[in-house]
Phi, psi and omega in degrees: 000129182289145180252156179251152181303163183282329187043070190288346182247025178301143172294157187300322183298324170281316179306322185283355180270347192301128172076001188250180179260128175255130182252130181272110178255095181218146175212133179277165185304332184265011177262152185303323188268013184299136180138136182298320180296322181290316183295326178296317176297312177303317180299319179296316176301316184298313181304314184299324182274359172107021178287145177259352180196168179227144172247139186208151182248139173091136178306317180302313181297315184300317183295315181293324181284327177296325181285326185282323181225074186296339189263001178258138176301139188239117177266115177252143176218164175223104183280117181224140176267118176252130180310135183081356182221035189303332184283339184256096186228359172277105182039066190288335186221168182304321184302321184282325176300317176300322180290320177296320178292321184291329185285345176119011181290143174275327185226133179251119182271134183225147170304119174241034168287169179275007181287161179296142181249161181295334177238047178110218182263177180297316183293323180299313187298318185291315180299316181294317178300316178299318182285322179281329184253335182077006184262158171293145176247129170269118182268114174279105187245166175241342185216168175295324179293325181283330180291317181296318177300324176288325171300313184295331185274357181097018182291151185265336179205153178251148171222134178283020186313322192252010172291128184098352179239018173221155174305332185276348180249154185288140179266122182212159180287330184251193175293150176279071187293332178293327177288321176304310179299323187285320185287322178292326179297336184283349182054055181293159182283354182224154184299154182246122180251138176266124179211146175115109174063033175268114195244346185224167177293324179298317180289325175298313180297323177295319181291319173301318187286339180281353179112005182297140176289329171200170183230134176258134177232126177245271190301332184289347176250318193249002179243082188305326180300319183288327181292312180298320175299321179297318182288320179298320173293329179293318178293322175297327182272000000 
């Protein structure tokens, strides 16, 4: 099992995530559980099950979850499609970051790939968000190069969220544990969180063993239509 650095001076919102499960409570408008009240109840259930943090999308959901679980660190993002930059939709501009902070997020997640952003580069966005909001920034990265650029720009934590969703990263059915392992081997100055296509307890444990500071799981916990589909497919096959 890979070991992670001690990070002795981490902010409280990050320190309390170490070694634990962060549950992503998100639903899109076309999904059965869409709605801020439902997302808040999912967050309460996640806390009851032992989650150490919550990841949530949109100011209304963030606000509702903040009220429901005020003592858990909340990673907030705001997915918006900007014309001409359709692939970069996780908190793509300062405008979305400000609304995310105002809603109560402790940590603001942004697309930190090296693709063009609506307001300049990834580095421009990270610096602007930190200066304007005073919040911690989670860099959702897809490659080692993106991770290093995000660190240089001042990101506070990395997440492998976008590996497998860009042309620059490998496409695979499960999580990119090799990227987690490679980044943690570099002994970076900020934590690396594993996220993306983690569907089983075995994969979550493998991510931790690869050196992840914490693990984010979303659909495998909070999207019952996906969970049901897996069971139904298993029986059909």
